[in-house]
C-alpha positions as CSV (number, residue, x, y, z in Angstrom):
1,M,0.3,-0.2,0.3
2,Q,1.2,3.5,-1.4
3,E,1.9,5.8,1.7
4,E,0.3,9.3,1.3
5,Q,2.5,12.2,0.9
6,M,2.8,14.3,4.2
7,D,1.0,16.7,4.0
8,F,3.3,20.3,4.2
9,K,1.6,23.3,4.7
10,R,3.9,25.5,4.4
11,W,7.4,25.8,1.9
12,D,9.8,26.7,4.3
13,E,8.1,24.1,6.7
14,Q,9.1,21.3,3.5
15,L,12.7,22.9,2.7
16,V,13.7,22.1,6.4
17,A,12.6,19.2,6.8
18,E,13.9,17.8,3.8
19,H,17.7,19.6,5.3
20,E,16.8,17.5,8.1
21,L,17.0,14.2,6.0
22,I,20.6,15.4,4.7
23,E,21.5,16.3,7.8
24,R,21.1,12.7,9.0
25,A,22.8,11.3,5.7
26,M,26.0,13.8,7.0
27,A,25.9,12.2,10.0
28,V,26.4,8.3,8.7
29,L,28.8,10.5,6.0
30,K,31.4,12.1,8.8
31,V,31.5,8.8,10.7
32,E,32.4,7.1,7.6
33,L,35.3,9.7,6.7
34,E,36.8,9.1,10.0
35,K,36.8,5.4,9.6
36,A,38.8,6.2,6.4
37,R,41.2,8.1,8.1
38,T,42.9,5.2,9.1
39,G,41.4,2.4,9.4
40,A,37.9,0.8,6.8
41,P,35.1,2.4,7.2
42,D,32.0,0.2,5.2
43,T,32.2,1.4,1.4
44,F,28.5,0.7,1.2
45,R,27.0,2.8,3.4
46,F,29.8,5.4,2.1
47,S,28.4,4.8,-1.2
48,R,24.5,4.9,-0.2
49,A,25.5,8.4,2.3
50,V,27.7,10.3,-0.8
51,D,24.5,8.5,-3.6
52,F,21.3,10.2,-1.7
53,L,23.5,13.8,-0.5
54,L,23.5,13.9,-4.9
55,E,21.1,12.4,-5.8
56,F,18.5,14.1,-2.8
57,G,20.2,16.8,-1.5
58,D,21.2,18.5,-5.0
59,R,18.6,17.0,-7.6
60,I,16.2,17.2,-5.5
61,H,16.0,19.0,-1.9
62,N,18.8,22.4,-4.0
63,R,16.6,22.0,-7.8
64,K,13.9,22.5,-5.7
65,E,14.9,25.9,-4.7
66,E,17.1,26.7,-8.0
67,D,14.1,25.9,-10.5
68,S,11.3,27.4,-8.0
69,L,12.2,29.5,-4.8
70,F,15.0,31.3,-5.8
71,P,13.4,33.2,-9.0
72,L,10.7,33.5,-6.7
73,M,12.6,35.9,-4.5
74,E,13.9,37.5,-7.1
75,E,10.3,38.9,-8.4
76,R,10.1,39.8,-4.7
77,G,12.5,42.1,-4.0
78,I,15.1,39.8,-3.3
79,P,18.0,40.5,-5.3
80,K,20.2,37.7,-6.6
81,M,23.3,39.1,-6.5
82,G,23.0,39.1,-3.4
83,P,22.4,35.7,-0.4
84,I,20.8,34.1,-3.7
85,R,23.9,34.2,-5.4
86,V,26.3,32.9,-2.5
87,M,23.5,30.0,-2.0
88,L,24.0,28.9,-5.8
89,I,27.6,29.1,-5.6
90,E,27.5,26.8,-2.5
91,H,25.0,24.6,-4.2
92,Q,28.2,24.4,-7.0
93,A,31.4,24.1,-4.6
94,E,28.6,20.6,-2.6
95,R,27.9,19.2,-6.5
96,D,31.2,18.8,-6.8
97,L,32.9,17.6,-4.2
98,L,30.2,14.9,-4.1
99,R,30.7,13.9,-7.6
100,N,35.0,14.2,-6.9
101,M,34.0,11.3,-4.0
102,Q,31.4,9.4,-5.7
103,A,33.9,8.8,-8.6
104,V,36.4,7.2,-6.3
105,V,34.3,5.4,-3.4
106,G,33.4,2.5,-4.7
107,G,37.1,1.7,-5.1
108,L,37.8,2.6,-1.6
109,G,40.2,-0.5,-0.5
110,T,42.2,0.3,-4.0
111,L,42.7,4.1,-3.4
112,T,46.4,5.3,-2.9
113,P,47.1,6.6,0.7
114,Q,47.3,10.0,-1.5
115,E,44.0,9.2,-3.3
116,R,42.3,8.2,0.1
117,E,43.4,11.5,2.6
118,K,42.1,13.8,-0.8
119,L,38.7,12.3,-0.7
120,V,38.5,12.6,2.9
121,A,39.4,15.7,2.9
122,D,37.2,16.4,-0.5
123,G,33.7,15.1,2.5
124,M,35.4,17.2,5.2
125,D,35.2,20.2,3.1
126,Y,31.4,19.1,2.1
127,L,30.5,18.6,5.0
128,Q,31.5,22.2,6.2
129,V,30.0,23.7,3.0
130,R,26.7,22.1,3.0
131,S,26.5,22.7,7.0
132,E,27.5,26.4,7.2
133,H,24.8,26.1,4.1
134,I,21.7,25.2,6.1
135,W,22.4,27.3,8.7
136,K,22.2,30.0,6.0
137,E,19.0,28.7,4.1
138,N,17.1,28.6,7.4
139,D,18.1,30.8,10.0
140,I,18.0,33.9,7.0
141,L,17.2,33.1,3.9
142,Y,14.1,31.5,4.1
143,A,13.3,34.4,6.6
144,M,13.7,36.6,3.9
145,G,11.4,34.3,2.0
146,R,8.9,34.6,4.4
147,Q,8.8,38.4,4.7
148,V,7.9,39.3,1.0
149,M,5.8,36.2,-0.2
150,D,2.6,35.6,0.5
151,D,0.0,33.4,0.3
152,E,-0.5,32.1,-3.1
153,D,3.3,32.3,-3.4
154,N,3.4,29.8,-0.4
155,R,0.5,27.4,-2.4
156,S,2.6,28.1,-6.0
157,L,6.1,27.0,-4.1
158,L,4.0,24.3,-2.4
159,E,3.0,22.4,-5.9
160,A,6.2,23.0,-7.7
161,F,7.6,21.5,-5.2
162,S,5.1,18.6,-4.9
163,K,5.7,17.9,-9.4
164,I,9.0,17.8,-9.1
165,D,8.6,14.8,-5.9
166,L,6.0,12.9,-7.9
167,E,8.3,13.3,-11.0
168,T,11.2,11.4,-9.1
169,Y,9.2,8.9,-6.4
170,G,5.2,9.8,-6.8
171,A,3.1,9.8,-4.5
172,G,4.4,9.1,-0.6
173,A,8.0,10.7,-2.3
174,F,9.2,12.7,1.3
175,E,8.4,9.0,3.5
176,R,9.9,7.4,0.9
177,Y,13.0,9.7,1.1
178,A,13.2,9.1,5.1
179,Q,12.6,5.8,4.4
180,M,16.4,5.7,2.5
181,V,18.2,7.9,5.4
182,A,17.1,5.3,7.4
183,E,18.0,2.5,5.4
184,I,21.8,4.4,5.6
185,E,21.9,5.4,8.8
186,A,21.0,1.5,10.2
187,G,24.1,-0.1,11.9
188,S,26.2,3.0,11.0
189,G,25.6,4.6,15.3
190,A,25.4,7.7,13.7
191,K,22.1,8.2,14.7
192,R,22.5,9.7,17.9
193,P,20.4,11.2,20.6
194,L,22.0,14.9,20.4
195,I,21.3,14.8,24.7
196,E,24.7,12.5,24.6
197,N,26.6,16.0,24.1
198,L,25.7,17.1,27.0
199,T,26.8,15.9,30.4
200,P,24.8,14.7,33.6
201,E,25.8,18.6,34.9
202,Q,24.5,20.6,31.6
203,I,21.3,18.3,31.5
204,H,20.8,19.4,34.9
205,G,21.3,23.0,34.8
206,I,19.1,23.0,31.5
207,F,16.1,21.4,33.4
208,E,16.8,24.3,36.6
209,A,16.7,27.2,34.0
210,L,13.6,26.6,32.7
211,P,10.6,29.1,33.3
212,V,7.9,26.2,34.2
213,E,8.1,23.2,36.4
214,V,8.3,19.5,35.4
215,T,7.5,16.2,36.5
216,F,7.9,12.9,35.1
217,V,6.7,10.2,36.1
218,D,7.3,7.0,34.8
219,A,6.0,3.6,33.3
220,N,5.0,2.3,36.4
221,D,2.9,5.3,37.8
222,Q,6.2,5.7,40.0
223,V,7.5,9.8,40.4
224,L,11.0,10.0,39.6
225,Y,11.9,13.7,38.9
226,F,10.9,17.0,38.8
227,N,12.9,20.3,38.5
228,R,13.5,23.2,41.0
229,L,14.1,20.7,43.5
230,D,15.4,23.5,46.0
231,R,13.3,26.7,44.6
232,E,10.5,28.0,45.3
233,K,8.0,26.1,43.4
234,I,3.8,26.9,42.6
235,F,3.1,23.5,44.0
236,V,5.0,22.0,46.9
237,R,7.2,18.8,46.0
238,T,9.7,17.6,48.4
239,R,12.1,14.6,47.9
240,S,9.5,12.7,49.7
241,V,7.3,12.3,46.8
242,I,9.7,10.4,44.6
243,G,9.0,7.0,44.3
244,R,5.4,7.9,45.1
245,K,2.9,6.2,43.2
246,V,1.4,9.8,40.8
247,Q,-2.3,8.3,42.1
248,K,-1.3,9.0,45.5
249,C,-0.2,12.6,44.9
250,H,-3.3,13.6,43.7
251,P,-6.8,14.1,45.4
252,E,-9.1,11.1,46.2
253,K,-11.7,12.9,43.7
254,S,-8.9,13.4,40.3
255,V,-7.4,10.0,41.2
256,G,-10.3,8.4,38.1
257,V,-9.4,11.1,35.5
258,V,-5.5,10.2,36.3
259,N,-6.1,7.2,35.7
260,R,-7.9,7.7,32.4
261,I,-5.4,10.3,31.5
262,I,-2.1,7.8,32.0
263,Q,-4.2,5.5,29.7
264,A,-5.4,7.1,26.7
265,F,-1.3,8.3,26.5
266,R,-0.4,4.5,26.9
267,E,-2.9,2.8,24.5
268,G,-1.6,6.2,22.2
269,R,-5.1,7.7,21.6
270,K,-3.9,11.3,23.2
271,D,-1.4,13.3,22.8
272,K,-1.9,15.6,25.2
273,A,-4.3,16.7,28.3
274,V,-4.1,20.8,29.4
275,F,-5.6,22.1,31.7
276,W,-5.9,25.9,34.1
277,I,-6.5,27.4,36.7
278,D,-7.3,30.3,38.9
279,F,-4.2,30.6,41.5
280,H,-3.4,32.9,44.1
281,G,-4.4,35.7,41.8
282,D,-2.4,34.0,39.0
283,K,-3.1,32.3,35.7
284,V,-1.9,28.7,35.5
285,M,-1.6,26.2,33.2
286,I,-1.6,22.2,34.1
287,S,0.0,20.2,31.0
288,Y,0.7,16.3,30.7
289,Y,2.2,15.3,27.7
290,P,3.2,11.3,27.2
291,V,6.7,10.3,27.4
292,R,7.6,7.9,24.6
293,N,10.6,6.1,22.5
294,D,12.0,5.9,19.4
295,K,10.7,3.5,18.2
296,G,7.1,4.9,20.2
297,E,7.2,2.9,23.2
298,Y,5.7,4.4,25.8
299,L,7.8,5.6,29.2
300,G,6.1,8.4,30.4
301,V,3.5,11.3,31.4
302,L,5.7,15.0,31.6
303,E,3.9,16.8,33.7
304,V,4.4,21.1,32.5
305,T,3.6,23.5,34.8
306,Q,4.0,27.3,34.3
307,R,2.1,30.5,35.2
308,I,0.5,32.3,32.6
309,G,-0.2,35.7,34.0
310,E,1.7,37.9,32.1
311,I,2.1,36.0,29.1
312,Q,-2.1,36.8,28.4
313,Q,-1.5,39.9,28.9
314,L,1.3,40.8,26.2
315,T,0.7,42.9,23.3
316,G,1.9,43.9,20.7
317,E,5.7,43.1,19.4
318,R,8.9,43.3,21.9
319,R,11.8,41.8,19.5
320,L,15.2,40.9,20.1
321,L,16.7,44.4,19.4
322,E,15.2,46.3,21.4
323,W,16.9,44.3,24.9
324,E,18.5,46.9,27.3
325,D,21.0,45.7,29.9
């Protein structure tokens, strides 16, 4: 059965999602390049990553930008000789480096030390160029596009992107691209959670810096964690709550509702439950979210509590450039 095409609502949403697929393939390429320096990379995986980055990253993703996005941005007043020209130059640089790798990666085992060194250098150069390029587009170029394009422009770009996808992989193209990346990643060790970049001290600091109170209840309904341990909280919690059943942390009259929420999360029928109350002269929002692993398996519930009175009173705008120290 064919999968349905992912329903993107905005042109930039689609391009950013494609960037994420490209970055996943780049992570595999980086692993294999590091192996190639001194050891034996997986030639098949190396080749598949390069092929995907050239076939999808350039001939599909970059084509959408070059054939549709960039010309429309020019029509809306963004000069071609400005950031668009930089993007085009970088597209060509990426293309050349990928072609260099594609030409030799199949014979990786027979390369001389000098040829192997050149392959690794080209690969690392590509990763650097592409990484910077994605950042420029996500954070700068697409923001410029959003400022000058209207709803009709958005519709026309989505149609143009869809036409390219249908021409190449048919209905459900994005899901096919994602499946290709998953196959490349399999067994590579490249798909690592970003949290592995953090130390326990940094993770603790992040949770303590959050302007909300979070509590985690595991799959056995036991409270295992809450932040702001020794700081003022909306609802009092002390270490004694750790290990207790969450049902014992609520008034008896609400336990039935708590159980229904947990069961709905456990069965995958709901993905949030949100409530708000008046509390000590403020408005407090209490939200519950199911926590799952990458396989979709239920791990528990995250409770998020925050004061929202000030948020409700916001009007107009206050932009970053208006900040004063």
